[in-house]
N, C-alpha and C positions, 0 to 999 in steps of 0.2 A: 566166573566173571573176571574180567581184567579191567583194571583202572590205573590211572596215573597219579602218583603223588609228587608234589613239588615241595622240596625243602629249601627254605629261603635263608641263606646265611646272611644275617642282617646286622648292620652296624647302626644302632639307634642314636639319635641326638639326645644327649643327656637331659632328662627332665622336660623335654619339649614334646609333650604328648600330641599336640596338634600337628607338628611337622612329621612325627613318626606315623600317625594315622594316615596322613597324606601319602607318605612313602610306601606304607603297607598297602594302601588302596591301589597305588600304581603297580606294585608288584603282583597283586591279585589279578589285575588286568593282563599282565604278561603271562602269569601262570595259566589263566583261562585260555589265552591265545595259543599256548603250547599244549593244550589238551589235558591239563590237570583237573582233577575233580576235587582235590583237597590240597591246600597249601599249609605247611607246618612251619611256624616261626619260633624263635627261641623264647626262653624265659625272660620276663621283663622287657619285651620287645617295644612296648609303648613308651618307655622312659629310660632304659638303661637300668642296670642292676644295683650298683653301689650308690645309693642315695641317702642312706642312713635316715636322719630325721626328715629329709626331703620327701620321703614317701607320702607324707600327708598332702603336699601340694601336687604331687604327680598322680595320686590315686584317682580312679574314675569308676563309675558304676558300669557293670557289664553291659546292661541294656543300652547305655549311651554309646559305648564303644562300638557295639554292633550296629546301632542306628547310623552312626557316622560312616562306618565302612559300607553299609548298605547304600546310603545316599551316594557315595563316591562311585560304587560299582554300577549302579543303575544309570547314573549320569554318563559315565565313561563307556560302558558296554551295555547298552539297552538289550534286553533279552538274554543276557548271560546269566549263568548260575555257577557258583563255586562254593565249596566249604572251606572254612579257615579255622585253624587252631593256633592260638598265640598266647604268650604269657604277658601279664600286666599286674600292676598293683591295683587291687580292687577296693573300692569304697562301698561298704554296706552299713548304712547307719553310722554309728560311731566307730565301727571296727574297720581296720585295714588288713587285707590279706595279700599274700603273694599267690596269685591265682593264674589259671589258664582257662580260656573259654573256647568252646567249639560252636560255630554258628554256620548256618546255611544262608548264603547271600544271593541276591539277584532276583530273577523272575521265576515265579512259581508256575509249575506245570500241573499243579493240582494233585500230584501224587506224593509229594514230600513236603514236610513242614519247613517253612522259612523262619529265619530268626535264630535266636539263641537256643541251642540244643543242650548244652551242659556247661557247668563251671566246676572246676576242681580247685580246691584250696590246699596249698602245700601243707603236708602233715609234719614232715621232718624238717625243722628249721635249724640250719647250722648256727652254732653259738660260739664260734671262736674266730679271732682275728678279724679280717676284713668282712667275713661272712656272718657277722653277728646279727642275724635276722630277728631273733626272738626279742630283741630290744625294741623293734620298730613295727612289727606286724603280728597279727594274731594267728595262732596255729589252726589249721584245718583239722577236722575230726573224722573224715571218712574217705573211702575210696569207692567209687561207684562206676558202673558201666552205663552206657547209653547207646541208643540205636541211631545209625546214620544210613544214608543211601548205599554205602559200601559194605555195611555190616556193623557188628557190635564192637564198640571201642571203649577204652579207658585211658585216662590221662594220669601220668605221674610226673611231678615237677622235680627235676634234678635229684636231690638226695633221696627223695621218695623211692627212686628206683634201686638204690643201694640196700634197701631194707626188704628182705625177701617176703615179708608178710604182705607188703603192698601188691606185689605181683601175684601172690597166692589169692588174695581177695579178688583181684581183677579176673583171674582165671576162673575162680569159682562162680563168678557172676557172668561168665560167658564171653569174656573179651577175646575177639579174634585179632585185634590190633591194639598195641599199647603205644601211645604217643608220649614222647618225653621232650618237652621244652626244657633246656638247661642253660645254666650260666656257670661254667666250670673254669675257674682261674687256672691258667697254665702253670705247670711245674714239672721239674725233672727234664731238663733240656740237654742232657749229656748225649743222648742217642739221636737217631734220625727222626724219631717220633716222640713228642713230649710224653712224659710218663702218664699224665692224667688222661690223655687221649687214648693211649694203649689200654689203660685200666677201664675206661668207659666201654671200649669195644668188648672187653671180656665180660663186663657186667651185662651188656645188652645181649651178647651171644648166649650166655647162660640163661637169662630171662626168657629169651625166645625159645630156646631148646627145651627148657623144663616145661613150658606151658603150651608149646606147639602153636605159637602165634607170631605174627610180624611185630617187630619192635623198631620204631623209627625215632631217632633222636636228632634234634637240631639244636646246636649250641650257639650261644651269643658270640658276637664278633666285636673286637675293638679293645681299647685300653681305657680302664676306669680305675681311679683310686690307686694308681701304681700297679695295677694288675692287668695282665693281658688275657683275653678270651680268644680261643683258637678258631671258633666258628666252624668246626668240623661237623658235617651231617653224615649219619650212617643209617642204613636199613639192614636189619638182620632178619632172615627168613625163619620159618617155623622149625627148621632143622638146626638153627643156630649159625648157619653160614652167613658171611657178609655178602649182601646183595649189591650194595652201592655205597660209595663214600665220597664226600665232597672234599675240596681242596683245603689246605691249612692256611689260615690267616688271609682268606680272600672272600670278598663278597661274591656270592654265586647263587644260582638257582639249580638245584640238583633234582633231576627228574628220574623217577623210578617206576617201572611198570610192576604192578602188584597183581598176582594171580591168586584169587581167593581159594581155588582148589588146593593150593599148597598146604593150607592149614588143615583141611580135612584129611589129606594124605598123611601128613606128619602125625596127626593125632591117632590115626588108625595104626600107623607103624609103631608108635611109642605112646600108648594111652596113659601117660603119667597123670594128666588132669582127671581122667576118669577114676584112677586109683585114689587121687587126692579127695575127690568127692565122697568116696566110700569110707574113708578113714578120718576125715576132718572132725567129725562129731566126737570121735573117741579121743583125738589128740588135743582138741580145743581147750579142754579143762586144764591142760598143762601150760597153757600160755600165761596164766596168772600165777605169779610166784606165791609160794606158801607164806602165810603170816608167821610172825615170830611165835605166836601162841601154838600154832600147829607144829612148828619145829620142836617146841618143847614137849 
């Protein structure tokens, strides 16, 4: 099966959830018109990333965000259907999370579920400098896969992808695609490519190659709190090769054709995930460090 992914390099209006929902709804219409089945937006797309204590006012329930996007799409494109993955600050009772949702919007044909399909809550919260997230949001506690009309997917938010255990869990649960909404402050501008952009490409390439899956990352765009976000989108194929890349520091919609057969071929050629399944039970006991008593 072949399908088209749209990655939206998006510059949100800071803390203006209503305006950002409107802009995202309009982008979804454009993505649908260009033949995309899924649109991937960055981390914190509904509000901007650096809000500190302002996350309380910008947080929104996942169901409300989906409902408002659904209403916009149905009004603007009657009969259209598209899936969306985007990052936002999620309110759930008294807790606030740095989350990403995946939803199917539009008109149901009876074969696929409409509405919210999955919410991932960021597990690894940066705790230094401007990225002092764990002061303001609650940590997520799981990595899960979910089914879509294109196949089985998992979401990792920004730093989650830098910790190999998250990719391992996603692969063991059958992920064919890993989606990464990110907000990575630019650094290392001595060369033609910012250092963080080059490092991200390496991380995504290794993640894709190790687990024989597609890895799509969409980064936040703009300037917040004295930090610049490059807005670069990338897709790496199951062999680790770069399939597509968006422009630096520009709003853009990057379209990539995905061939699902590539995952099957890559995993047959290098069955690393199959080997992982066979040995994970043996190695899992080593994930927990020994207690002081045991060491004595």
